[in-house]
N, C-alpha and C positions, 0 to 999 in steps of 0.2 A: 445537590447528588451530583457526586463523579459517575457520566451516561461509560461504557465501552466496558472494559474488563474488568472483569471482580478483585477484590486483595490480591490472593494469592495465584496469579498470572502467569508466567516464566515470562519474566526477565532477561530471557539470555534469546528467547526466544521472541522477543517485542521487537530490543533495539538490533537483533537480525532485520525483520521483515520494515524496519521503517532504515537502515544504513542501506538495505535495496531498493524501494522507495528515492530516496535520493538517487544512487547508482543512478536508477532507470531514466529521472528526472534528465538528467545529465547527461544524456550517452541517446542519440537518434536511430527516434525509431517506436513502433507504435503506443508503446507508453511513456515516449514524448510527448508527444502529440498529444494522447491520452494529458498527462499531465498540465500541458499549455490551451488544452483549450480550454479544465474550467477554470485555470488562474485570466485570462482574456473571458470569461464570460465574468466575473468579479471579484472569482472566492480568490482565499487572500494562498498565499501561497505553503502555508506551511498546513491550513484543515487539506489544501490539491496533498502534500504530499501522506500526509496519514487514511486520506481518498486512496491514492495510488494503492498502502499499505496493505491496507484490509485488498481489496480486489489483488496483490497481488497473494492473500494471505487466501483471500477463493478460493486463487488458481486450482493454489503446494494442494490446498485444502483436497480438490473435486482430483487430479491427479493421484494424490494419492490413494482414496475413497476406489477410482474407477480404474490407477491403472491407463491413462488414455489424454491423450490430449485437443 
């Protein structure tokens, strides 16, 4: 059984978050540090990018709902 999104997920939005995670992992900053720490602990790079994409999605949802940073 596949974990994660169901069959009617928004593919465009998923691709946006995956692209943002790839960009964040390649640029210096807190998100790159988060990504590198996961990889250094032994997590596969692909899974670390997915985890980073989920973190970005969660942050986006929080900002959208509360209007705060």
